[in-house]
SENU-887441 format. One record per residue (C-alpha): residue number from 0; residue in three letters; x, z, y. Coordinates in steps of 0.05 Angstrom, whole numbers, padded with zeros to 5 digits. Layout:
// SENU-887441
GUDREN   k   r     px     pz     py
GUDREN NUM ALA      X      Z      Y
...
END
This chain:
// SENU-887441
GUDREN   k   r     px     pz     py
GUDREN   0 MET  07125  02607  01638
GUDREN   1 MET  07060  02610  01598
GUDREN   2 GLU  07018  02548  01593
GUDREN   3 GLN  06950  02556  01626
GUDREN   4 ILE  06882  02522  01620
GUDREN   5 THR  06817  02522  01659
GUDREN   6 PHE  06773  02567  01616
GUDREN   7 GLY  06712  02524  01606
GUDREN   8 LYS  06656  02528  01657
GUDREN   9 THR  06680  02596  01681
GUDREN  10 GLY  06732  02560  01723
GUDREN  11 LEU  06780  02617  01709
GUDREN  12 THR  06854  02601  01698
GUDREN  13 ALA  06873  02630  01630
GUDREN  14 GLY  06939  02635  01595
GUDREN  15 ARG  06936  02602  01526
GUDREN  16 THR  06956  02667  01492
GUDREN  17 GLY  06906  02723  01496
GUDREN  18 PHE  06911  02797  01476
GUDREN  19 GLY  06861  02825  01426
GUDREN  20 CYS  06854  02899  01442
GUDREN  21 ILE  06826  02927  01377
GUDREN  22 PRO  06893  02952  01350
GUDREN  23 ILE  06916  02989  01413
GUDREN  24 GLN  06866  03044  01399
GUDREN  25 ARG  06910  03065  01339
GUDREN  26 ILE  06974  03080  01377
GUDREN  27 PRO  06994  03132  01429
GUDREN  28 TYR  06972  03119  01500
GUDREN  29 GLU  07042  03109  01527
GUDREN  30 GLU  07056  03056  01474
GUDREN  31 SER  06992  03018  01490
GUDREN  32 THR  07008  03021  01564
GUDREN  33 ARG  07078  02993  01551
GUDREN  34 LEU  07050  02937  01507
GUDREN  35 LEU  06996  02916  01556
GUDREN  36 ARG  07043  02916  01616
GUDREN  37 HIS  07096  02877  01578
GUDREN  38 ALA  07044  02825  01559
GUDREN  39 VAL  07024  02816  01632
GUDREN  40 GLU  07097  02812  01654
GUDREN  41 ASN  07104  02754  01605
GUDREN  42 GLY  07044  02714  01628
GUDREN  43 VAL  06987  02741  01586
GUDREN  44 ASN  06925  02749  01630
GUDREN  45 VAL  06866  02749  01580
GUDREN  46 PHE  06847  02815  01548
GUDREN  47 ASP  06789  02822  01500
GUDREN  48 THR  06758  02889  01483
GUDREN  49 ALA  06690  02921  01469
GUDREN  50 THR  06652  02986  01479
GUDREN  51 GLY  06657  02997  01404
GUDREN  52 TYR  06733  02997  01403
GUDREN  53 THR  06737  03072  01418
GUDREN  54 THR  06791  03082  01471
GUDREN  55 SER  06810  03009  01480
GUDREN  56 GLU  06775  02998  01547
GUDREN  57 ASP  06803  03063  01575
GUDREN  58 ARG  06873  03043  01555
GUDREN  59 ILE  06866  02976  01590
GUDREN  60 GLY  06840  03011  01653
GUDREN  61 THR  06897  03061  01650
GUDREN  62 ALA  06951  03008  01642
GUDREN  63 LEU  06926  02951  01685
GUDREN  64 HIS  06878  02974  01739
GUDREN  65 GLU  06931  02966  01793
GUDREN  66 ILE  06936  02891  01778
GUDREN  67 ARG  06862  02880  01764
GUDREN  68 LYS  06859  02816  01805
GUDREN  69 ASP  06913  02784  01762
GUDREN  70 ILE  06878  02791  01695
GUDREN  71 ILE  06816  02768  01659
GUDREN  72 ILE  06777  02824  01625
GUDREN  73 CYS  06728  02805  01571
GUDREN  74 THR  06687  02860  01538
GUDREN  75 LYS  06624  02864  01497
GUDREN  76 CYS  06572  02911  01469
GUDREN  77 MET  06520  02913  01414
GUDREN  78 ALA  06464  02946  01454
GUDREN  79 ASP  06395  02924  01432
GUDREN  80 THR  06354  02946  01492
GUDREN  81 PRO  06363  02929  01566
GUDREN  82 ALA  06372  03003  01585
GUDREN  83 ALA  06426  03013  01532
GUDREN  84 LEU  06460  02949  01552
GUDREN  85 VAL  06463  02968  01626
GUDREN  86 LYS  06489  03037  01608
GUDREN  87 ASN  06543  03007  01563
GUDREN  88 ILE  06566  02959  01618
GUDREN  89 GLU  06567  03015  01670
GUDREN  90 ASN  06609  03056  01622
GUDREN  91 SER  06656  02997  01610
GUDREN  92 LEU  06666  02988  01685
GUDREN  93 GLN  06684  03061  01692
GUDREN  94 LYS  06733  03062  01634
GUDREN  95 LEU  06765  02996  01655
GUDREN  96 ARG  06771  03022  01727
GUDREN  97 THR  06740  02960  01757
GUDREN  98 ASP  06676  02941  01792
GUDREN  99 TYR  06666  02876  01755
GUDREN 100 LEU  06675  02843  01686
GUDREN 101 ASP  06703  02773  01685
GUDREN 102 VAL  06665  02760  01620
GUDREN 103 PHE  06611  02802  01587
GUDREN 104 GLN  06595  02781  01516
GUDREN 105 PHE  06536  02798  01472
GUDREN 106 HIS  06572  02828  01411
GUDREN 107 ASN  06553  02789  01348
GUDREN 108 PRO  06478  02793  01359
GUDREN 109 SER  06430  02775  01302
GUDREN 110 PHE  06397  02725  01349
GUDREN 111 VAL  06416  02686  01412
GUDREN 112 PRO  06390  02722  01474
GUDREN 113 HIS  06353  02677  01523
GUDREN 114 PRO  06323  02688  01593
GUDREN 115 GLY  06252  02712  01588
GUDREN 116 GLY  06261  02737  01517
GUDREN 117 GLU  06219  02796  01494
GUDREN 118 ASP  06283  02834  01481
GUDREN 119 GLY  06300  02830  01556
GUDREN 120 LEU  06375  02830  01542
GUDREN 121 TYR  06395  02765  01577
GUDREN 122 ASP  06353  02782  01638
GUDREN 123 ALA  06387  02850  01642
GUDREN 124 VAL  06455  02816  01645
GUDREN 125 LEU  06430  02766  01696
GUDREN 126 LYS  06411  02824  01741
GUDREN 127 LEU  06480  02854  01734
GUDREN 128 GLN  06510  02785  01748
GUDREN 129 ALA  06469  02781  01812
GUDREN 130 GLU  06497  02849  01831
GUDREN 131 GLY  06568  02823  01821
GUDREN 132 LYS  06583  02868  01762
GUDREN 133 VAL  06586  02811  01712
GUDREN 134 ARG  06617  02744  01731
GUDREN 135 HIS  06607  02703  01668
GUDREN 136 ILE  06563  02711  01607
GUDREN 137 GLY  06589  02700  01537
GUDREN 138 ILE  06573  02715  01465
GUDREN 139 SER  06612  02731  01402
GUDREN 140 ALA  06589  02705  01335
GUDREN 141 HIS  06612  02701  01263
GUDREN 142 LYS  06559  02652  01237
GUDREN 143 THR  06565  02578  01253
GUDREN 144 HIS  06491  02568  01265
GUDREN 145 THR  06489  02625  01315
GUDREN 146 ALA  06551  02598  01351
GUDREN 147 ALA  06522  02528  01353
GUDREN 148 GLU  06455  02552  01380
GUDREN 149 ALA  06489  02592  01435
GUDREN 150 VAL  06534  02535  01457
GUDREN 151 GLN  06478  02483  01456
GUDREN 152 SER  06434  02528  01498
GUDREN 153 ASP  06481  02520  01557
GUDREN 154 LEU  06468  02593  01574
GUDREN 155 TYR  06537  02617  01556
GUDREN 156 SER  06604  02604  01590
GUDREN 157 VAL  06646  02633  01534
GUDREN 158 LEU  06641  02636  01458
GUDREN 159 GLN  06683  02682  01416
GUDREN 160 PHE  06687  02657  01345
GUDREN 161 PRO  06735  02663  01285
GUDREN 162 PHE  06784  02605  01282
GUDREN 163 SER  06843  02600  01235
GUDREN 164 TYR  06880  02548  01194
GUDREN 165 ILE  06834  02562  01135
GUDREN 166 SER  06770  02552  01175
GUDREN 167 SER  06720  02506  01144
GUDREN 168 ASP  06702  02438  01173
GUDREN 169 ASP  06635  02466  01196
GUDREN 170 GLU  06671  02522  01233
GUDREN 171 LEU  06720  02475  01266
GUDREN 172 ALA  06663  02430  01288
GUDREN 173 ILE  06644  02486  01336
GUDREN 174 ILE  06706  02468  01377
GUDREN 175 ASP  06680  02398  01391
GUDREN 176 LEU  06612  02427  01409
GUDREN 177 CYS  06645  02474  01459
GUDREN 178 ARG  06685  02417  01488
GUDREN 179 LYS  06621  02377  01498
GUDREN 180 HIS  06586  02435  01533
GUDREN 181 ASN  06648  02458  01571
GUDREN 182 VAL  06647  02527  01539
GUDREN 183 GLY  06710  02568  01538
GUDREN 184 ILE  06732  02593  01469
GUDREN 185 LEU  06762  02661  01452
GUDREN 186 GLY  06791  02650  01382
GUDREN 187 MET  06788  02713  01341
GUDREN 188 LYS  06817  02728  01272
GUDREN 189 ALA  06872  02676  01274
GUDREN 190 LEU  06904  02715  01217
GUDREN 191 CYS  06837  02731  01183
GUDREN 192 GLY  06843  02806  01193
GUDREN 193 GLY  06915  02808  01167
GUDREN 194 ILE  06905  02769  01103
GUDREN 195 LEU  06945  02711  01131
GUDREN 196 SER  07017  02729  01145
GUDREN 197 ASN  07044  02664  01173
GUDREN 198 ALA  07036  02674  01248
GUDREN 199 LYS  07079  02614  01263
GUDREN 200 ALA  07032  02568  01224
GUDREN 201 ALA  06971  02602  01256
GUDREN 202 PHE  06999  02591  01325
GUDREN 203 ALA  07018  02519  01312
GUDREN 204 PHE  06949  02504  01283
GUDREN 205 LEU  06910  02534  01340
GUDREN 206 ARG  06955  02503  01393
GUDREN 207 GLN  06925  02435  01374
GUDREN 208 TYR  06860  02456  01408
GUDREN 209 LYS  06867  02462  01484
GUDREN 210 GLU  06800  02496  01491
GUDREN 211 ILE  06819  02557  01450
GUDREN 212 VAL  06851  02620  01477
GUDREN 213 PRO  06870  02658  01414
GUDREN 214 ILE  06864  02734  01422
GUDREN 215 TRP  06920  02760  01379
GUDREN 216 GLY  06908  02831  01354
GUDREN 217 ILE  06972  02867  01375
GUDREN 218 GLN  06994  02937  01357
GUDREN 219 LYS  07070  02934  01359
GUDREN 220 MET  07121  02907  01409
GUDREN 221 ALA  07152  02864  01353
GUDREN 222 GLU  07084  02830  01342
GUDREN 223 LEU  07078  02816  01417
GUDREN 224 GLU  07148  02789  01421
GUDREN 225 GLU  07136  02743  01362
GUDREN 226 ILE  07075  02712  01395
GUDREN 227 LEU  07110  02707  01462
GUDREN 228 GLY  07168  02673  01428
GUDREN 229 TYR  07121  02620  01401
GUDREN 230 GLU  07090  02613  01469
GUDREN 231 ASN  07158  02600  01501
GUDREN 232 ASN  07177  02552  01446
GUDREN 233 PRO  07113  02527  01413
GUDREN 234 PRO  07123  02509  01339
GUDREN 235 LYS  07102  02440  01317
GUDREN 236 LEU  07052  02432  01261
GUDREN 237 ASP  07103  02395  01218
GUDREN 238 GLU  07102  02377  01145
GUDREN 239 LEU  07132  02443  01123
GUDREN 240 LEU  07081  02486  01161
GUDREN 241 GLN  07025  02441  01137
GUDREN 242 LYS  07048  02451  01065
GUDREN 243 GLU  07045  02526  01075
GUDREN 244 ILE  06976  02520  01106
GUDREN 245 ASP  06951  02478  01048
GUDREN 246 ALA  06976  02531  00999
GUDREN 247 ASP  06937  02585  01035
GUDREN 248 LYS  06875  02542  01039
GUDREN 249 LYS  06879  02531  00964
GUDREN 250 GLU  06884  02606  00952
GUDREN 251 PHE  06826  02627  00996
GUDREN 252 THR  06754  02606  00990
GUDREN 253 ALA  06692  02619  01032
GUDREN 254 SER  06679  02682  00991
GUDREN 255 PHE  06734  02727  01019
GUDREN 256 CYS  06728  02785  01066
GUDREN 257 ARG  06752  02774  01138
GUDREN 258 ALA  06754  02849  01152
GUDREN 259 CYS  06706  02846  01211
GUDREN 260 GLY  06680  02916  01193
GUDREN 261 TYR  06605  02903  01203
GUDREN 262 CYS  06595  02929  01132
GUDREN 263 LEU  06612  02999  01153
GUDREN 264 PRO  06597  03056  01150
GUDREN 265 CYS  06593  03062  01075
GUDREN 266 PRO  06555  03123  01048
GUDREN 267 ALA  06604  03126  00990
GUDREN 268 LYS  06662  03125  01040
GUDREN 269 ILE  06691  03061  01010
GUDREN 270 PRO  06740  03029  01059
GUDREN 271 ILE  06706  02962  01047
GUDREN 272 PRO  06747  02916  01093
GUDREN 273 MET  06810  02934  01055
GUDREN 274 ALA  06782  02947  00986
GUDREN 275 ALA  06745  02880  00985
GUDREN 276 ARG  06811  02843  00996
GUDREN 277 MET  06855  02884  00950
GUDREN 278 GLU  06876  02827  00904
GUDREN 279 PHE  06905  02790  00964
GUDREN 280 LEU  06936  02852  00995
GUDREN 281 LEU  06974  02867  00931
GUDREN 282 ARG  07003  02797  00932
GUDREN 283 ARG  07018  02792  01006
GUDREN 284 MET  07039  02862  01028
GUDREN 285 VAL  07082  02918  01002
GUDREN 286 ALA  07041  02933  00939
GUDREN 287 ALA  07072  03001  00924
GUDREN 288 LYS  07034  03036  00981
GUDREN 289 PHE  06968  03015  00950
GUDREN 290 TYR  06984  03052  00886
GUDREN 291 GLU  06995  03118  00921
GUDREN 292 GLU  06944  03174  00912
GUDREN 293 GLU  06904  03158  00975
GUDREN 294 TRP  06890  03086  00953
GUDREN 295 GLN  06877  03105  00881
GUDREN 296 GLU  06821  03150  00908
GUDREN 297 ASN  06796  03096  00955
GUDREN 298 MET  06790  03045  00899
GUDREN 299 ARG  06758  03096  00853
GUDREN 300 ARG  06702  03106  00903
GUDREN 301 ILE  06677  03035  00889
GUDREN 302 SER  06648  03065  00826
GUDREN 303 ASP  06608  03112  00871
GUDREN 304 CYS  06571  03054  00904
GUDREN 305 THR  06499  03075  00916
GUDREN 306 GLY  06473  03004  00918
GUDREN 307 CYS  06443  03015  00987
GUDREN 308 ASN  06461  02943  01005
GUDREN 309 HIS  06480  02962  01077
GUDREN 310 CYS  06545  02923  01069
GUDREN 311 ILE  06510  02860  01042
GUDREN 312 GLU  06455  02862  01095
GUDREN 313 ASN  06505  02869  01152
GUDREN 314 CYS  06559  02820  01129
GUDREN 315 PRO  06561  02762  01179
GUDREN 316 TYR  06589  02717  01125
GUDREN 317 GLU  06533  02733  01076
GUDREN 318 LEU  06581  02754  01021
GUDREN 319 ASP  06563  02790  00957
GUDREN 320 VAL  06603  02850  00982
GUDREN 321 ILE  06587  02894  00922
GUDREN 322 GLY  06608  02839  00875
GUDREN 323 LEU  06673  02830  00913
GUDREN 324 LEU  06688  02904  00911
GUDREN 325 LYS  06678  02907  00836
GUDREN 326 HIS  06723  02846  00826
GUDREN 327 HIS  06779  02874  00868
GUDREN 328 GLN  06772  02942  00835
GUDREN 329 GLU  06781  02908  00767
GUDREN 330 VAL  06842  02870  00792
GUDREN 331 TYR  06870  02934  00821
GUDREN 332 TYR  06865  02973  00756
GUDREN 333 LYS  06896  02916  00717
GUDREN 334 ASN  06955  02914  00764
GUDREN 335 ALA  06961  02990  00766
GUDREN 336 ALA  06968  02991  00691
GUDREN 337 THR  07032  02951  00696
GUDREN 338 GLN  07064  02994  00750
END
């Protein structure tokens, strides 16, 4: 039986393993339905999605609308006007086949919405909350100062933030802040967008923090079964796992791409979230596929960069994205020469 917690000031009872629903948009509908239902059958009750995840909301609605009362649906949108926000939420309700959202989150806004703000966003959600369409208000953030401001405002019941075993001390300090303000935490990017491959270590590390519900991005049944296996028999953060964590922390610095995708679209059609991590992908995945014609062309496109700076201006981690791309292109070519 899955361990459960009271999810911050929402008062909701949440399983400690959540389901991140970005990946299900990439698989056939029948497979996503099978995955989602299998998750629920094994105690998962927290599902995180967004209006921007193409068909993700619709897939949740298709698979789980008959057991709506048994699950916690968290969605989000990036609307920047009250009218657009209301329209987005109404569309989400329709796709999810429900008349309420357990948690609505502002999706990585550039500022923290407040009641009475000129933008009108928070007030629009308050109105929907009064109508019963939104039960709890949350926010997702990638920057520590934005997350800290939101938590300290006491306006938000839930924070979604990246937490992994290579998180910095400043990032991990957000957990204590959430504990102090009784804010529930949805932990995204436990595997840093796929760069980290040790799910066992990731699970053991995050299990130390009782406030966090990690939302594991799941696309395959084998991935779900692996996480459920850890839930049924939680691994201990022992000396061996800590040694593996330390090795990864030594390899990665603050200047690596987490594959959040806010850099896109790229006018030169560079697949930035993958290309800006190529050195790591070549070491940690099956390298041969990255030397096939498709990826040769993808990496060549880095030379077509127009210098528009869209990627730099939109990177939540304030990375020199263009510099990273050029570095990883150079490493790619050096490795390709030896193949």
